[in-house]
mmCIF file of the N, C-alpha and C atoms, coordinates in Angstrom:
data_MODEL
# 
_entry.id   MODEL 
# 
loop_
_atom_site.group_PDB 
_atom_site.id 
_atom_site.type_symbol 
_atom_site.label_atom_id 
_atom_site.label_alt_id 
_atom_site.label_comp_id 
_atom_site.label_asym_id 
_atom_site.label_entity_id 
_atom_site.label_seq_id 
_atom_site.pdbx_PDB_ins_code 
_atom_site.Cartn_x 
_atom_site.Cartn_y 
_atom_site.Cartn_z 
_atom_site.occupancy 
_atom_site.B_iso_or_equiv 
_atom_site.pdbx_formal_charge 
_atom_site.auth_seq_id 
_atom_site.auth_comp_id 
_atom_site.auth_asym_id 
_atom_site.auth_atom_id 
_atom_site.pdbx_PDB_model_num 
ATOM 1   N N  . MET A 1 1  ? 109.982 106.985 114.603 1.00 0.00 ? 1  MET A N  1 
ATOM 2   C CA . MET A 1 1  ? 109.114 106.152 115.399 1.00 0.00 ? 1  MET A CA 1 
ATOM 3   C C  . MET A 1 1  ? 109.975 105.260 116.291 1.00 0.00 ? 1  MET A C  1 
ATOM 4   N N  . PRO A 1 2  ? 109.596 105.139 117.524 1.00 0.00 ? 2  PRO A N  1 
ATOM 5   C CA . PRO A 1 2  ? 110.344 104.210 118.383 1.00 0.00 ? 2  PRO A CA 1 
ATOM 6   C C  . PRO A 1 2  ? 110.104 102.769 117.940 1.00 0.00 ? 2  PRO A C  1 
ATOM 7   N N  . ASP A 1 3  ? 111.091 101.937 118.160 1.00 0.00 ? 3  ASP A N  1 
ATOM 8   C CA . ASP A 1 3  ? 110.968 100.532 117.774 1.00 0.00 ? 3  ASP A CA 1 
ATOM 9   C C  . ASP A 1 3  ? 109.930 99.830  118.646 1.00 0.00 ? 3  ASP A C  1 
ATOM 10  N N  . LEU A 1 4  ? 109.104 99.016  117.999 1.00 0.00 ? 4  LEU A N  1 
ATOM 11  C CA . LEU A 1 4  ? 108.145 98.198  118.731 1.00 0.00 ? 4  LEU A CA 1 
ATOM 12  C C  . LEU A 1 4  ? 108.826 96.968  119.321 1.00 0.00 ? 4  LEU A C  1 
ATOM 13  N N  . PHE A 1 5  ? 109.871 96.504  118.621 1.00 0.00 ? 5  PHE A N  1 
ATOM 14  C CA . PHE A 1 5  ? 110.597 95.301  119.032 1.00 0.00 ? 5  PHE A CA 1 
ATOM 15  C C  . PHE A 1 5  ? 112.060 95.659  119.270 1.00 0.00 ? 5  PHE A C  1 
ATOM 16  N N  . ASN A 1 6  ? 112.694 94.957  120.175 1.00 0.00 ? 6  ASN A N  1 
ATOM 17  C CA . ASN A 1 6  ? 114.105 95.170  120.473 1.00 0.00 ? 6  ASN A CA 1 
ATOM 18  C C  . ASN A 1 6  ? 114.915 94.748  119.246 1.00 0.00 ? 6  ASN A C  1 
ATOM 19  N N  . PRO A 1 7  ? 115.617 95.685  118.603 1.00 0.00 ? 7  PRO A N  1 
ATOM 20  C CA . PRO A 1 7  ? 116.353 95.346  117.381 1.00 0.00 ? 7  PRO A CA 1 
ATOM 21  C C  . PRO A 1 7  ? 117.534 94.403  117.614 1.00 0.00 ? 7  PRO A C  1 
ATOM 22  N N  . ASN A 1 8  ? 117.963 94.260  118.845 1.00 0.00 ? 8  ASN A N  1 
ATOM 23  C CA . ASN A 1 8  ? 119.100 93.400  119.170 1.00 0.00 ? 8  ASN A CA 1 
ATOM 24  C C  . ASN A 1 8  ? 118.676 92.024  119.658 1.00 0.00 ? 8  ASN A C  1 
ATOM 25  N N  . ARG A 1 9  ? 117.420 91.678  119.441 1.00 0.00 ? 9  ARG A N  1 
ATOM 26  C CA . ARG A 1 9  ? 116.894 90.423  119.962 1.00 0.00 ? 9  ARG A CA 1 
ATOM 27  C C  . ARG A 1 9  ? 116.266 89.607  118.846 1.00 0.00 ? 9  ARG A C  1 
ATOM 28  N N  . SER A 1 10 ? 116.264 88.307  119.018 1.00 0.00 ? 10 SER A N  1 
ATOM 29  C CA . SER A 1 10 ? 115.541 87.395  118.133 1.00 0.00 ? 10 SER A CA 1 
ATOM 30  C C  . SER A 1 10 ? 114.329 86.881  118.894 1.00 0.00 ? 10 SER A C  1 
ATOM 31  N N  . TYR A 1 11 ? 113.243 86.680  118.167 1.00 0.00 ? 11 TYR A N  1 
ATOM 32  C CA . TYR A 1 11 ? 111.987 86.222  118.765 1.00 0.00 ? 11 TYR A CA 1 
ATOM 33  C C  . TYR A 1 11 ? 111.619 84.872  118.164 1.00 0.00 ? 11 TYR A C  1 
ATOM 34  N N  . VAL A 1 12 ? 111.110 83.984  118.991 1.00 0.00 ? 12 VAL A N  1 
ATOM 35  C CA . VAL A 1 12 ? 110.662 82.670  118.525 1.00 0.00 ? 12 VAL A CA 1 
ATOM 36  C C  . VAL A 1 12 ? 109.175 82.547  118.817 1.00 0.00 ? 12 VAL A C  1 
ATOM 37  N N  . LEU A 1 13 ? 108.529 81.627  118.093 1.00 0.00 ? 13 LEU A N  1 
ATOM 38  C CA . LEU A 1 13 ? 107.106 81.406  118.324 1.00 0.00 ? 13 LEU A CA 1 
ATOM 39  C C  . LEU A 1 13 ? 106.879 81.093  119.794 1.00 0.00 ? 13 LEU A C  1 
ATOM 40  N N  . GLY A 1 14 ? 105.858 81.694  120.345 1.00 0.00 ? 14 GLY A N  1 
ATOM 41  C CA . GLY A 1 14 ? 105.578 81.527  121.765 1.00 0.00 ? 14 GLY A CA 1 
ATOM 42  C C  . GLY A 1 14 ? 105.976 82.747  122.582 1.00 0.00 ? 14 GLY A C  1 
ATOM 43  N N  . ASP A 1 15 ? 106.873 83.594  122.033 1.00 0.00 ? 15 ASP A N  1 
ATOM 44  C CA . ASP A 1 15 ? 107.225 84.830  122.728 1.00 0.00 ? 15 ASP A CA 1 
ATOM 45  C C  . ASP A 1 15 ? 106.008 85.753  122.720 1.00 0.00 ? 15 ASP A C  1 
ATOM 46  N N  . GLN A 1 16 ? 105.641 86.249  123.887 1.00 0.00 ? 16 GLN A N  1 
ATOM 47  C CA . GLN A 1 16 ? 104.437 87.080  123.999 1.00 0.00 ? 16 GLN A CA 1 
ATOM 48  C C  . GLN A 1 16 ? 104.507 88.334  123.143 1.00 0.00 ? 16 GLN A C  1 
ATOM 49  N N  . GLU A 1 17 ? 105.691 88.863  122.914 1.00 0.00 ? 17 GLU A N  1 
ATOM 50  C CA . GLU A 1 17 ? 105.825 90.083  122.119 1.00 0.00 ? 17 GLU A CA 1 
ATOM 51  C C  . GLU A 1 17 ? 105.291 89.891  120.698 1.00 0.00 ? 17 GLU A C  1 
ATOM 52  N N  . LEU A 1 18 ? 105.395 88.683  120.168 1.00 0.00 ? 18 LEU A N  1 
ATOM 53  C CA . LEU A 1 18 ? 104.900 88.432  118.811 1.00 0.00 ? 18 LEU A CA 1 
ATOM 54  C C  . LEU A 1 18 ? 103.385 88.562  118.716 1.00 0.00 ? 18 LEU A C  1 
ATOM 55  N N  . ASP A 1 19 ? 102.680 88.411  119.843 1.00 0.00 ? 19 ASP A N  1 
ATOM 56  C CA . ASP A 1 19 ? 101.227 88.567  119.842 1.00 0.00 ? 19 ASP A CA 1 
ATOM 57  C C  . ASP A 1 19 ? 100.816 89.980  119.434 1.00 0.00 ? 19 ASP A C  1 
ATOM 58  N N  . LEU A 1 20 ? 101.757 90.911  119.502 1.00 0.00 ? 20 LEU A N  1 
ATOM 59  C CA . LEU A 1 20 ? 101.481 92.284  119.093 1.00 0.00 ? 20 LEU A CA 1 
ATOM 60  C C  . LEU A 1 20 ? 101.093 92.351  117.616 1.00 0.00 ? 20 LEU A C  1 
ATOM 61  N N  . ILE A 1 21 ? 101.664 91.480  116.787 1.00 0.00 ? 21 ILE A N  1 
ATOM 62  C CA . ILE A 1 21 ? 101.349 91.504  115.357 1.00 0.00 ? 21 ILE A CA 1 
ATOM 63  C C  . ILE A 1 21 ? 100.435 90.371  114.923 1.00 0.00 ? 21 ILE A C  1 
ATOM 64  N N  . GLY A 1 22 ? 100.328 89.320  115.704 1.00 0.00 ? 22 GLY A N  1 
ATOM 65  C CA . GLY A 1 22 ? 99.440  88.217  115.343 1.00 0.00 ? 22 GLY A CA 1 
ATOM 66  C C  . GLY A 1 22 ? 99.712  86.989  116.192 1.00 0.00 ? 22 GLY A C  1 
ATOM 67  N N  . ASP A 1 23 ? 98.691  86.169  116.330 1.00 0.00 ? 23 ASP A N  1 
ATOM 68  C CA . ASP A 1 23 ? 98.875  84.943  117.105 1.00 0.00 ? 23 ASP A CA 1 
ATOM 69  C C  . ASP A 1 23 ? 99.632  83.913  116.266 1.00 0.00 ? 23 ASP A C  1 
ATOM 70  N N  . ARG A 1 24 ? 99.930  82.785  116.860 1.00 0.00 ? 24 ARG A N  1 
ATOM 71  C CA . ARG A 1 24 ? 100.714 81.731  116.208 1.00 0.00 ? 24 ARG A CA 1 
ATOM 72  C C  . ARG A 1 24 ? 100.079 81.293  114.882 1.00 0.00 ? 24 ARG A C  1 
ATOM 73  N N  . ASP A 1 25 ? 98.748  81.154  114.868 1.00 0.00 ? 25 ASP A N  1 
ATOM 74  C CA . ASP A 1 25 ? 98.056  80.729  113.649 1.00 0.00 ? 25 ASP A CA 1 
ATOM 75  C C  . ASP A 1 25 ? 98.151  81.768  112.548 1.00 0.00 ? 25 ASP A C  1 
ATOM 76  N N  . LYS A 1 26 ? 97.998  83.044  112.900 1.00 0.00 ? 26 LYS A N  1 
ATOM 77  C CA . LYS A 1 26 ? 98.080  84.119  111.907 1.00 0.00 ? 26 LYS A CA 1 
ATOM 78  C C  . LYS A 1 26 ? 99.485  84.176  111.312 1.00 0.00 ? 26 LYS A C  1 
ATOM 79  N N  . LEU A 1 27 ? 100.503 84.064  112.149 1.00 0.00 ? 27 LEU A N  1 
ATOM 80  C CA . LEU A 1 27 ? 101.877 84.080  111.653 1.00 0.00 ? 27 LEU A CA 1 
ATOM 81  C C  . LEU A 1 27 ? 102.129 82.886  110.727 1.00 0.00 ? 27 LEU A C  1 
ATOM 82  N N  . ALA A 1 28 ? 101.571 81.723  111.065 1.00 0.00 ? 28 ALA A N  1 
ATOM 83  C CA . ALA A 1 28 ? 101.722 80.533  110.214 1.00 0.00 ? 28 ALA A CA 1 
ATOM 84  C C  . ALA A 1 28 ? 101.048 80.752  108.867 1.00 0.00 ? 28 ALA A C  1 
ATOM 85  N N  . GLN A 1 29 ? 99.877  81.381  108.858 1.00 0.00 ? 29 GLN A N  1 
ATOM 86  C CA . GLN A 1 29 ? 99.183  81.676  107.597 1.00 0.00 ? 29 GLN A CA 1 
ATOM 87  C C  . GLN A 1 29 ? 100.012 82.606  106.732 1.00 0.00 ? 29 GLN A C  1 
ATOM 88  N N  . TRP A 1 30 ? 100.575 83.642  107.344 1.00 0.00 ? 30 TRP A N  1 
ATOM 89  C CA . TRP A 1 30 ? 101.396 84.588  106.599 1.00 0.00 ? 30 TRP A CA 1 
ATOM 90  C C  . TRP A 1 30 ? 102.624 83.905  106.013 1.00 0.00 ? 30 TRP A C  1 
ATOM 91  N N  . ARG A 1 31 ? 103.271 83.046  106.802 1.00 0.00 ? 31 ARG A N  1 
ATOM 92  C CA . ARG A 1 31 ? 104.450 82.340  106.279 1.00 0.00 ? 31 ARG A CA 1 
ATOM 93  C C  . ARG A 1 31 ? 104.054 81.464  105.099 1.00 0.00 ? 31 ARG A C  1 
ATOM 94  N N  . HIS A 1 32 ? 102.938 80.766  105.203 1.00 0.00 ? 32 HIS A N  1 
ATOM 95  C CA . HIS A 1 32 ? 102.461 79.889  104.129 1.00 0.00 ? 32 HIS A CA 1 
ATOM 96  C C  . HIS A 1 32 ? 102.166 80.679  102.853 1.00 0.00 ? 32 HIS A C  1 
ATOM 97  N N  . LYS A 1 33 ? 101.646 81.896  103.013 1.00 0.00 ? 33 LYS A N  1 
ATOM 98  C CA . LYS A 1 33 ? 101.279 82.744  101.874 1.00 0.00 ? 33 LYS A CA 1 
ATOM 99  C C  . LYS A 1 33 ? 102.419 83.682  101.456 1.00 0.00 ? 33 LYS A C  1 
ATOM 100 N N  . SER A 1 34 ? 103.599 83.508  102.056 1.00 0.00 ? 34 SER A N  1 
ATOM 101 C CA . SER A 1 34 ? 104.760 84.381  101.789 1.00 0.00 ? 34 SER A CA 1 
ATOM 102 C C  . SER A 1 34 ? 104.428 85.843  102.074 1.00 0.00 ? 34 SER A C  1 
ATOM 103 N N  . MET A 1 35 ? 103.742 86.067  103.183 1.00 0.00 ? 35 MET A N  1 
ATOM 104 C CA . MET A 1 35 ? 103.391 87.414  103.631 1.00 0.00 ? 35 MET A CA 1 
ATOM 105 C C  . MET A 1 35 ? 104.034 87.619  105.001 1.00 0.00 ? 35 MET A C  1 
ATOM 106 N N  . GLY A 1 36 ? 103.791 88.780  105.586 1.00 0.00 ? 36 GLY A N  1 
ATOM 107 C CA . GLY A 1 36 ? 104.255 89.040  106.940 1.00 0.00 ? 36 GLY A CA 1 
ATOM 108 C C  . GLY A 1 36 ? 105.735 89.351  107.003 1.00 0.00 ? 36 GLY A C  1 
ATOM 109 N N  . PRO A 1 37 ? 106.261 89.438  108.211 1.00 0.00 ? 37 PRO A N  1 
ATOM 110 C CA . PRO A 1 37 ? 107.670 89.795  108.382 1.00 0.00 ? 37 PRO A CA 1 
ATOM 111 C C  . PRO A 1 37 ? 108.604 88.671  107.951 1.00 0.00 ? 37 PRO A C  1 
ATOM 112 N N  . ALA A 1 38 ? 109.822 89.062  107.597 1.00 0.00 ? 38 ALA A N  1 
ATOM 113 C CA . ALA A 1 38 ? 110.857 88.092  107.236 1.00 0.00 ? 38 ALA A CA 1 
ATOM 114 C C  . ALA A 1 38 ? 111.163 87.210  108.442 1.00 0.00 ? 38 ALA A C  1 
ATOM 115 N N  . PHE A 1 39 ? 111.560 85.975  108.168 1.00 0.00 ? 39 PHE A N  1 
ATOM 116 C CA . PHE A 1 39 ? 111.846 85.030  109.244 1.00 0.00 ? 39 PHE A CA 1 
ATOM 117 C C  . PHE A 1 39 ? 112.903 84.044  108.801 1.00 0.00 ? 39 PHE A C  1 
ATOM 118 N N  . TYR A 1 40 ? 113.464 83.336  109.757 1.00 0.00 ? 40 TYR A N  1 
ATOM 119 C CA . TYR A 1 40 ? 114.386 82.236  109.505 1.00 0.00 ? 40 TYR A CA 1 
ATOM 120 C C  . TYR A 1 40 ? 113.695 80.943  109.901 1.00 0.00 ? 40 TYR A C  1 
ATOM 121 N N  . ARG A 1 41 ? 113.913 79.907  109.119 1.00 0.00 ? 41 ARG A N  1 
ATOM 122 C CA . ARG A 1 41 ? 113.428 78.583  109.473 1.00 0.00 ? 41 ARG A CA 1 
ATOM 123 C C  . ARG A 1 41 ? 114.670 77.726  109.701 1.00 0.00 ? 41 ARG A C  1 
ATOM 124 N N  . LEU A 1 42 ? 114.879 77.322  110.934 1.00 0.00 ? 42 LEU A N  1 
ATOM 125 C CA . LEU A 1 42 ? 115.999 76.470  111.287 1.00 0.00 ? 42 LEU A CA 1 
ATOM 126 C C  . LEU A 1 42 ? 115.423 75.140  111.766 1.00 0.00 ? 42 LEU A C  1 
ATOM 127 N N  . GLY A 1 43 ? 115.383 74.177  110.860 1.00 0.00 ? 43 GLY A N  1 
ATOM 128 C CA . GLY A 1 43 ? 114.695 72.930  111.169 1.00 0.00 ? 43 GLY A CA 1 
ATOM 129 C C  . GLY A 1 43 ? 113.219 73.229  111.294 1.00 0.00 ? 43 GLY A C  1 
ATOM 130 N N  . ARG A 1 44 ? 112.660 72.937  112.449 1.00 0.00 ? 44 ARG A N  1 
ATOM 131 C CA . ARG A 1 44 ? 111.247 73.238  112.696 1.00 0.00 ? 44 ARG A CA 1 
ATOM 132 C C  . ARG A 1 44 ? 111.060 74.538  113.460 1.00 0.00 ? 44 ARG A C  1 
ATOM 133 N N  . LYS A 1 45 ? 112.159 75.167  113.842 1.00 0.00 ? 45 LYS A N  1 
ATOM 134 C CA . LYS A 1 45 ? 112.093 76.401  114.639 1.00 0.00 ? 45 LYS A CA 1 
ATOM 135 C C  . LYS A 1 45 ? 111.979 77.621  113.718 1.00 0.00 ? 45 LYS A C  1 
ATOM 136 N N  . ILE A 1 46 ? 111.088 78.533  114.059 1.00 0.00 ? 46 ILE A N  1 
ATOM 137 C CA . ILE A 1 46 ? 110.900 79.785  113.337 1.00 0.00 ? 46 ILE A CA 1 
ATOM 138 C C  . ILE A 1 46 ? 111.466 80.906  114.197 1.00 0.00 ? 46 ILE A C  1 
ATOM 139 N N  . ILE A 1 47 ? 112.296 81.743  113.597 1.00 0.00 ? 47 ILE A N  1 
ATOM 140 C CA . ILE A 1 47 ? 112.941 82.834  114.321 1.00 0.00 ? 47 ILE A CA 1 
ATOM 141 C C  . ILE A 1 47 ? 112.714 84.140  113.568 1.00 0.00 ? 47 ILE A C  1 
ATOM 142 N N  . TYR A 1 48 ? 112.290 85.159  114.301 1.00 0.00 ? 48 TYR A N  1 
ATOM 143 C CA . TYR A 1 48 ? 112.117 86.503  113.752 1.00 0.00 ? 48 TYR A CA 1 
ATOM 144 C C  . TYR A 1 48 ? 113.145 87.414  114.407 1.00 0.00 ? 48 TYR A C  1 
ATOM 145 N N  . ARG A 1 49 ? 113.841 88.219  113.603 1.00 0.00 ? 49 ARG A N  1 
ATOM 146 C CA . ARG A 1 49 ? 114.769 89.211  114.157 1.00 0.00 ? 49 ARG A CA 1 
ATOM 147 C C  . ARG A 1 49 ? 113.997 90.481  114.483 1.00 0.00 ? 49 ARG A C  1 
ATOM 148 N N  . GLY A 1 50 ? 114.355 91.131  115.565 1.00 0.00 ? 50 GLY A N  1 
ATOM 149 C CA . GLY A 1 50 ? 113.700 92.375  115.952 1.00 0.00 ? 50 GLY A CA 1 
ATOM 150 C C  . GLY A 1 50 ? 113.780 93.432  114.866 1.00 0.00 ? 50 GLY A C  1 
ATOM 151 N N  . THR A 1 51 ? 114.912 93.520  114.177 1.00 0.00 ? 51 THR A N  1 
ATOM 152 C CA . THR A 1 51 ? 115.048 94.518  113.112 1.00 0.00 ? 51 THR A CA 1 
ATOM 153 C C  . THR A 1 51 ? 114.072 94.240  111.962 1.00 0.00 ? 51 THR A C  1 
ATOM 154 N N  . ASP A 1 52 ? 113.867 92.954  111.625 1.00 0.00 ? 52 ASP A N  1 
ATOM 155 C CA . ASP A 1 52 ? 112.916 92.607  110.565 1.00 0.00 ? 52 ASP A CA 1 
ATOM 156 C C  . ASP A 1 52 ? 111.481 92.914  110.986 1.00 0.00 ? 52 ASP A C  1 
ATOM 157 N N  . LEU A 1 53 ? 111.159 92.654  112.247 1.00 0.00 ? 53 LEU A N  1 
ATOM 158 C CA . LEU A 1 53 ? 109.810 92.946  112.745 1.00 0.00 ? 53 LEU A CA 1 
ATOM 159 C C  . LEU A 1 53 ? 109.544 94.449  112.726 1.00 0.00 ? 53 LEU A C  1 
ATOM 160 N N  . ASN A 1 54 ? 110.532 95.248  113.131 1.00 0.00 ? 54 ASN A N  1 
ATOM 161 C CA . ASN A 1 54 ? 110.371 96.704  113.113 1.00 0.00 ? 54 ASN A CA 1 
ATOM 162 C C  . ASN A 1 54 ? 110.227 97.226  111.684 1.00 0.00 ? 54 ASN A C  1 
ATOM 163 N N  . ALA A 1 55 ? 111.007 96.687  110.755 1.00 0.00 ? 55 ALA A N  1 
ATOM 164 C CA . ALA A 1 55 ? 110.913 97.108  109.354 1.00 0.00 ? 55 ALA A CA 1 
ATOM 165 C C  . ALA A 1 55 ? 109.540 96.763  108.779 1.00 0.00 ? 55 ALA A C  1 
ATOM 166 N N  . TRP A 1 56 ? 109.037 95.575  109.097 1.00 0.00 ? 56 TRP A N  1 
ATOM 167 C CA . TRP A 1 56 ? 107.720 95.160  108.609 1.00 0.00 ? 56 TRP A CA 1 
ATOM 168 C C  . TRP A 1 56 ? 106.628 96.053  109.196 1.00 0.00 ? 56 TRP A C  1 
ATOM 169 N N  . ALA A 1 57 ? 106.721 96.352  110.483 1.00 0.00 ? 57 ALA A N  1 
ATOM 170 C CA . ALA A 1 57 ? 105.723 97.213  111.124 1.00 0.00 ? 57 ALA A CA 1 
ATOM 171 C C  . ALA A 1 57 ? 105.727 98.605  110.501 1.00 0.00 ? 57 ALA A C  1 
ATOM 172 N N  . GLU A 1 58 ? 106.908 99.145  110.249 1.00 0.00 ? 58 GLU A N  1 
ATOM 173 C CA . GLU A 1 58 ? 107.007 100.476 109.641 1.00 0.00 ? 58 GLU A CA 1 
ATOM 174 C C  . GLU A 1 58 ? 106.446 100.476 108.221 1.00 0.00 ? 58 GLU A C  1 
ATOM 175 N N  . ALA A 1 59 ? 106.705 99.413  107.470 1.00 0.00 ? 59 ALA A N  1 
ATOM 176 C CA . ALA A 1 59 ? 106.200 99.315  106.092 1.00 0.00 ? 59 ALA A CA 1 
ATOM 177 C C  . ALA A 1 59 ? 104.680 99.207  106.049 1.00 0.00 ? 59 ALA A C  1 
ATOM 178 N N  . ASN A 1 60 ? 104.074 98.751  107.140 1.00 0.00 ? 60 ASN A N  1 
ATOM 179 C CA . ASN A 1 60 ? 102.618 98.590  107.197 1.00 0.00 ? 60 ASN A CA 1 
ATOM 180 C C  . ASN A 1 60 ? 101.935 99.708  107.973 1.00 0.00 ? 60 ASN A C  1 
ATOM 181 N N  . ARG A 1 61 ? 102.668 100.755 108.249 1.00 0.00 ? 61 ARG A N  1 
ATOM 182 C CA . ARG A 1 61 ? 102.118 101.914 108.957 1.00 0.00 ? 61 ARG A CA 1 
ATOM 183 C C  . ARG A 1 61 ? 101.112 102.629 108.068 1.00 0.00 ? 61 ARG A C  1 
ATOM 184 N N  . VAL A 1 62 ? 100.010 103.041 108.638 1.00 0.00 ? 62 VAL A N  1 
ATOM 185 C CA . VAL A 1 62 ? 98.977  103.782 107.919 1.00 0.00 ? 62 VAL A CA 1 
ATOM 186 C C  . VAL A 1 62 ? 98.872  105.162 108.542 1.00 0.00 ? 62 VAL A C  1 
ATOM 187 N N  . ASP A 1 63 ? 98.982  106.172 107.719 1.00 0.00 ? 63 ASP A N  1 
ATOM 188 C CA . ASP A 1 63 ? 98.830  107.549 108.171 1.00 0.00 ? 63 ASP A CA 1 
ATOM 189 C C  . ASP A 1 63 ? 97.445  108.020 107.745 1.00 0.00 ? 63 ASP A C  1 
ATOM 190 N N  . PRO A 1 64 ? 96.476  108.097 108.681 1.00 0.00 ? 64 PRO A N  1 
ATOM 191 C CA . PRO A 1 64 ? 95.106  108.440 108.307 1.00 0.00 ? 64 PRO A CA 1 
ATOM 192 C C  . PRO A 1 64 ? 94.991  109.800 107.633 1.00 0.00 ? 64 PRO A C  1 
ATOM 193 N N  . GLY A 1 65 ? 95.888  110.712 107.924 1.00 0.00 ? 65 GLY A N  1 
ATOM 194 C CA . GLY A 1 65 ? 95.837  112.028 107.305 1.00 0.00 ? 65 GLY A CA 1 
ATOM 195 C C  . GLY A 1 65 ? 96.192  112.011 105.829 1.00 0.00 ? 65 GLY A C  1 
ATOM 196 N N  . LYS A 1 66 ? 96.821  110.930 105.371 1.00 0.00 ? 66 LYS A N  1 
ATOM 197 C CA . LYS A 1 66 ? 97.251  110.866 103.972 1.00 0.00 ? 66 LYS A CA 1 
ATOM 198 C C  . LYS A 1 66 ? 96.486  109.814 103.182 1.00 0.00 ? 66 LYS A C  1 
ATOM 199 N N  . CYS A 1 67 ? 95.447  109.239 103.785 1.00 0.00 ? 67 CYS A N  1 
ATOM 200 C CA . CYS A 1 67 ? 94.625  108.258 103.080 1.00 0.00 ? 67 CYS A CA 1 
ATOM 201 C C  . CYS A 1 67 ? 93.653  108.981 102.162 1.00 0.00 ? 67 CYS A C  1 
ATOM 202 N N  . GLU A 1 68 ? 93.370  108.354 101.023 1.00 0.00 ? 68 GLU A N  1 
ATOM 203 C CA . GLU A 1 68 ? 92.379  108.923 100.112 1.00 0.00 ? 68 GLU A CA 1 
ATOM 204 C C  . GLU A 1 68 ? 90.997  108.805 100.711 1.00 0.00 ? 68 GLU A C  1 
ATOM 205 N N  . GLN A 1 69 ? 90.213  109.835 100.513 1.00 0.00 ? 69 GLN A N  1 
ATOM 206 C CA . GLN A 1 69 ? 88.830  109.781 100.969 1.00 0.00 ? 69 GLN A CA 1 
ATOM 207 C C  . GLN A 1 69 ? 87.937  109.458 99.784  1.00 0.00 ? 69 GLN A C  1 
ATOM 208 N N  . ARG A 1 70 ? 86.910  108.706 100.031 1.00 0.00 ? 70 ARG A N  1 
ATOM 209 C CA . ARG A 1 70 ? 85.982  108.328 98.958  1.00 0.00 ? 70 ARG A CA 1 
ATOM 210 C C  . ARG A 1 70 ? 84.841  109.297 98.853  1.00 0.00 ? 70 ARG A C  1 
# 
């Protein structure tokens, strides 16, 4: 799968690319609940690495052909 995020880049809150996975409030909820992609907290700044975002996206991939049918 091609990377959704540039693996050589870091993303901070407010970067439009992060809207692909959730808005600022959704990301804050995930951090509070220890969910979502890995991140760094440097003081009050939140930083996401592109490699962590790609790994999280791949881990949450759903293949409809392999889902159980009820």
